[in-house]
N, C-alpha and C positions, 0 to 999 in steps of 0.2 A: 503494499501499500503505499509505503515512505520514496520508495523508488519510483511508482508512478507518479506520484505527485512531482516528485524532482523531475521528474521526465517531462512532465505536462509544464512545470514553469520553464524548462528549457526550450519546449516545444514554442511556448508564448512569444518569450523572448524571440526566438526566430521568425516568426510570425509579424510581429511590430516591426524587427529590423526588415523583414522583406517589406511589409507594406511603405515603411517610410523611403527605401531603396526604390519600390516601383514607384512611388510619386515623384521623387526627384528624378527616377529616369524618364517617367512620362511627360512630365516638365520639359525635361531636357531634351526628348523625342520631339515635342511639341514645337519648342521655339526654333532647333536645329533645321526639322523641315519647314517650318515658315521661311526660315532664313534661307534655305537652300531654295525653295521654290520662288521666293523674291530675286534672289541672284538669278536662276534661270531664267526667269521672266526677263529679268534686266539683258541678259544676253541674249536671248531673241530676240529682244526689240531693239538691243544693237545691232544683231545681225542681217535683222528685215531693213532697219536704217541703211545700213552699208549695202545691201542687196539694190533697196531704191536709187541710193547712189550710183551705183555702178549702171545699172538700166538707164538713168537720167544720162549719165556721161556718155555711155555706149551709142545710145540713141541721139546724142547731141547735133552731128555733123546731118544726118539723115534727117532730122528734123528742120536744119539750117536749110537744106534742099529741096524740103518738101516733100521726101521720099517717106509718104507716110505708111507705103505697104512694107517697105524694109524694116520700118519702125514695127509695124503691126507682128511681123515675122517674129523678130526679136524676142518682143515681148512675149511672143508666144512660145516659142522655143524655151526661153527662162521657166514660163508658167508649166511647163510639163515634170521640171525638176521634181524630186521626192519631198514631201512637206509642204509645198507651195498648192494652197489650195486653188485660188486664182487670183489673176492681177488685171485691175483697171484702170483706166487712164479718164480724167474728170477735166471736163473745160472748166474756164472760170466762171460761166453763166450755171455749172454745177450738171450739165448732162454727160453723159457717160460716153464718150466718142469711141472708146474702145475697152474690150474686156474679153480675158480668156473662158468667158461665159457670153456666148452670141446673143442668148437671149434677153441680156441685161441693156444690150448696146442702144443707144438713144434714149434711153431713159433717163427723166431727170430727178435728181437727187434733193430731197429738204435739207435746207440747212440744221435742222433739227435730229436729221440721222446721226447715226455714230461716226459716221467719217466725216461729218463736218462740225459736230458741235463743239469740238475741242476748239475750234479755231472762231466759230461764229455763234458762239455761246453769249457775247456781249453784243450790244448795239454796234461796237467798231471790231470789224474782224480783223483776228489778230495776222499781223505778215509773217512772224518769226515764232516758232513755238519750240520746246524741247521734244526729244524723241519721245519720252514716257507720256508728254503730254498729248502726243500727236498717235499715241498708240492707245488700241481698247483690247478688252479680252471677252468676247461672248459665245454663244452657243449659235451655230448656224442651222440652215433648216434641215439638214442630216442630224442633229441634236449632237453635233460633235462640236466641242470647245477648240474656240480658234482665235488668232493673233490677229489683228489687223492695225496698219501703221500706212498714215498718209502723212507724202512727202510732195511739199509745193515745190513746182515747178517756176523758177524766176523768170522775167523776162530781162536778161541779161543784156549786155550791149552788143553781142554777138548777135542778138535776134532781132532787135529793133532797127539793125543798120543792114539788115541780110536784104537779099533780091526777093525770097519770100514775105518780105514781113507784112504779117496780118495783125500785129498788134501796134497801139501807138507806145511812144516813149515812156507817156507818163502810168502806164498798167506796170503794177509791181509783178503781178503773178499772172501767170498763163495758163495756168491747170495743176492740176493732183494727180499725183501718180501712187494709186492705194493698192498695198498689198497685203493679204491674207494668208497666215500660213497656220497649218497646224498645230496644237500644241501635245497629240497623243504622244510624239517620243519622250515629252519632257514630262507627263504624267505617268508614264510608265517609269522612266527611271523613279521619279520620287515613290511610286507605289514599290519597286523593289527594293529602294532605299529603306522605306518604312517597315515592311517583312524583315527586311535582315535586320533594323533595329530593335524589332521586337522580339525577333529570334536570339539576339544576342541578351537583350534585357531577361527574358527567360531562363537562357541559359545561368547567365551570372547570378539571378535570383535559386536557381537549384545549387550550384555550386556553394553558393554563401550559406543558403541554409545548412547544405551538409557538412560545409567546415566548421560552421557555429556550432550548430549540435556538435558534432562530435570533438570540438574544441572545448565546449563546456562542459560534455562528459569527461574528457579525460583531465582539464585543469581546475573545475569548478566540482563536479556533481562526485568524483570518487575522494578528492580530498574533504568534502562536506560530509560524506558518509562517514569516512574515517574519522573525523571529529564527532560526530554522532555516538559511534560505538564506543568513544574514549568517554562519552559525558555518562553513557551506560554504564562503563565500569566504573567512575567516581561515583555514582549513583550508588551502586553496590558495596562502596566503600575499598575498590582496590586502587590504592593508591599510588602503586608502583609501575603502574604502567605510564608509557609517554607515546606522543603521536609523531610518526616520524616527519622528518622536516620535508614542505613542498619545496618545489623548484621557484614557484612563481613569490614575485616579492609578498604582497599582501596577505595571502594565505600562509605564506612562510613566516611572517609576523603573527600571525594568527593560532598556528602552531606554536611557536615561541612561547605566546602569551597561555595557551593551553597546558602546555609544560611548565611554564611558571607559576600558574596557579594550581596545579598539582601538586607542585613542590612544596607551594606555600600552604596547601590545605595539608599536607603530609607533616609539616613541621608545626602547623596549630595544634592537628591532633598528637603529634608527641608531646609538644609545650602541656597540652590540658592533660595527657596521661602524665606528665611529670608533675603538673602541679596538683594532680589528683593524688599523688602519692607523697607530695610535700605539703599537704595542704592542713597537716598538722603543726608543723612547722610556720606557715603563713601566719596560722589563727594565734597563734602562741605571739608572734613578732606584732600584731594588730592588736591584742591583748594590750603588751606592753607599752606600744604608741598611746592606746587609750588609756593606760593608766598615766602615762607622761603628763597628757593632755589633763587628765583629771588632776593630777598634783598641781599642775600650772594653775587650774582653775580653783582652788583650793588655796594655795599661795596668794593668787592676785586677791579672793575674798578676803582672805585672812589680811594681804596688807591693807584693804580698803577698810576695812573696820577698825585695824588697829592704826591708820590716816587718820580717820576720825575723833578716835580717840586720843591720839598725839596732837589734833589739831587743838583738841577743847582744851588739854593740858598747856599747850604752849601759849595758847589765848591768857591761860589764868595766870601763868609764870611769868610771861612776858611783862602785865601791868606792875607788880612789883620789884620787879628786875628794872624796868624803868625807873622807878623811884629811887630805889637803892644806888643806881649808878648815877642818877643826877645828883644825887645829896653828897655820895660819897665824894665825886668828882668837885663839890662846891666847897667840902671839906678839905681838899687836897690844896685848893687854891687860896684857903681862907689863911690870912698870915696870923690870923690867933692861934692858929693851931700849932700844938706843943712839938718840935723837931721828932722828940722822943717817938711821936705816933705817927709820922710821916710814912714811913715803911709799911705801917699797918694799913693805913689809907691806902696807900698805892697797891698792896697785895689786894684788897677788898675791890678797888676799882679793876685790876686785873682779872680776878675771879669773875666778877660780875660779867666784862666783857667776853669772857670765854662761856659762860652761861645762854650768853646773849647768842653766842654763836650755834652754840648747840641750840636755842630756840629758835633760830632761822633755819638750821638744819630740818628742826623738825618739821615746821612749815614748809620748807621745800619736799619733805617726803611726804607730807599730808596733801601735797600738790593744789595748794592754797593759792599759788602763783598761777595766772593764767598765761600761757605762752602766745608772745607777740609774734606771731608769724608771718612770713615775707618770702618772696620768692628766693631763694639761695641755694648755691652749689656746695654741695655737701663734699667736693675735693677742697673747697676753699676754706671750710671749717675746718678740715683735716690740717691741710698746712698750717694753717693760722694756729692750730691747737699746738702740731710740731715746732714751729716756731717758739710758742711759748714756754715748753716744758724740756725741749730738746739740750737746751745750755746748763740746764741743774747737773749737780756733780754725779746724781744717780745713772745717767744716761751716757757718762763717760767710755766704758766700757761694752755698750749696746750697740749694734749695729741694725740701725733701721732701713729696712726693704719696704718700698713704695711701689703697690701696683694699683695705681688709680685709674680707673675707666676714664677715656676721654670724652666718651659720647653719653653722659650721664647727664638727666636736663634736670634743671633747676625745680626744687619742691619747696610747698610753704611749710617751714619749719621758724621756730625762733633760734636763731643762728647763735645765741648767748647760752641757752639751755642745752642745746646740743653739743657744743665746745665743751659744758661743765661735763657733761656724759663721757667725752671723750679724753676729758683732762683724767677725771676719775679712772678710767680704765687704764689708759696708756700708764699713769703713775702705779697704779696697781701693780702692772706688768714690769716694771723698772723696781719696785720692791721686789719681785719674784725673781729678779735676777741680779743679785748683789754681785756677783762675781762677773757680770757681762754675759752676753748672749745678744740673741737677734730676737728682732720686733718687726712683724712681717705683717704689713697694713693692705689690706685688699679693698676695693670699691668695685660694682658693679651693677648688672639688672638680672634679676630672678627670672626663671621661666613666666611665671603669671604677672612680669613686667612692674616689678617692685626694685627698689634701690636695696643691695644687703652693702654692709660695713662688715668686714672680718679683721679682727684683731687677736692677732696670733704672737705668744712668746716663746722663748725655750727655756722658761722658770722652773721652778720646783715642783709646780703643779698643785692641787688642791685634793684632797682626802676626799674620796668617796661621800663619807659623814657628813660632810661639810658641804658639799656641793648644792644641796637640798635648804642651805639655810644663809646662801652667802647674800641674798636679795632681803634679810631679815633684817630691820634695822636693829643697829646697837650690837650687831653681830660682827667681831674683829678677830683675827689670829693675829693681829699684831701688838705686841706687849707695848704699854706705856705711848701708845700713838694711835691719833684717829677718834673716832667718835663712833664708828661702825654704821655711818649712814651714807657712805659715798654711793655705795653700790645701791641701797634701798631709793634713794634721791634718782640717781641713774634710770631706775627701774621706773619711777613714778613718772619722769620726763617722757620717757622714750613711750610710756601708754598714754601719757596724754596727747601724744601727737599721734595716736591711731596706729602705734606699731609694736612690736615684741622683740624681747631680748634674751636670748640663749648664752649657755654656757655649756662646754666639754672640755675635760681636763683627765688628764693621766699622770700620775705623780709620778716626779723624775723626770719626764718628758715638756710637759708645758702646758698651757692652756689656752683656750681660744674661746673667744666672745662672739658672737653673729648678732648684729642688727640688722632688720629689715624694716623700712621707711616705704609706707605706699607715695605715688607719686602724686597722686591729687589726694590732697586733705583739706578737710575744713572742720569747725567744730559740728558740723552735723554727725559728719561721718568719721571721725576719730577714733572709735572704736570698732570700725569694720575692717581695717586692714592690720597685718602685723608687721613686726620688726624683729629682724634674729642679730644677735651680737655675740661676739666670742672673745674674753676677757680674762683677767688674772687676777687672783689675790690668793696671800699666802699669811 
């Protein structure tokens, strides 16, 4: 059934092609035959005109001698030639003075007759007319198609000065020679050409249909059948079979595509089987990832709650601290103060300022300060941060490697707050490398069109038990240094910009903080994007 359908398609294609070719050949034959007929008629008119000219020139001297008998005999001899129906001579009054058909001698021709109307169609008779205008094609009394040509006999000087002169000098035309020839020979040639052209067209159609059917059978039908058989094997799950390459370019590409598709299907099936065998491992990996996300959410909620508590405490502490700092400063500048107590007052001022610094850190941690966002280049902030901290003594033995992408777009951030984050992380990295090392800074774009900043050090690393606590406020591993608020404040700043910050660390190898910031950020969607950071703390 399938083979018959394909054969039917080939037959239809051959029929359509044949019809198109037949139409073109028919049109070509019609134009060709019409052109050939026109050219042959023109040639026949030219031959008749030459024959008329020959008769007139040959009988010229007999006419000058008024030897009419000799003229008529010569015309009679010419009229017996094959293809010439008859010849007649008409005077200027329209009377037939001689004809090879004796029955019409002496008859008067009407000026509207076919032999006369080409010159007498208008009121003023034409003296000169082209051979085509002087010719006519009509059917004679015997039903035969003939060609007639009228040739004027002009009153030349040799005529009106001759001794036999019958015509005045003013007369331009003395008569007309009318020749009628048969067109049977021309028609026979045209008919023969028409039959030969039809036979050639039929032969071409037969050869074309046969060749096209054979070509389609070998070059299309057979390869398509192989492709259909291949798809049946694929449907039954036999993915080891391939299609033999074809010689034709398009079908060759199709066979290559089928083989490529089979290979991809086999690869996908193998991957599915492998994935099924390792499903338990993948589930465990997903579970660990969910736990990590859950821990991050718990930490965010904990920090948010702690931030609200810290904000309230900071506000309550900030008011008395302001009073203590103001009155202690006034006491320190009071001349009535006993010099013995001056050092004590300065100690009170110093400790009060330290408490105020801690309160400011608490307020930063609680995200009380709104980011003042503006379009800024992350690379410019990173370069400004390095200019600020790289001259410190802790960076003397540290090699800084920058890999900052040059095609990062500007994003809406608070440059001061982002610089504070970079400073906190980079300073922590320098403290993790007291004996020197490498600080690797990388910026670029993530797959989901976000900007990432990666800060990696080769320091001592962070123990596993501390990784979950490094963003908690007041947590620090530095003895007698810092307040433990740096990374907490950094976490809050990045979160306020709609990003996330994460850390990965291996003890003895180093630490990496990855920050990811959204490209388009405003106050309405700052919680919709994420930031990833890698940093160091020991």
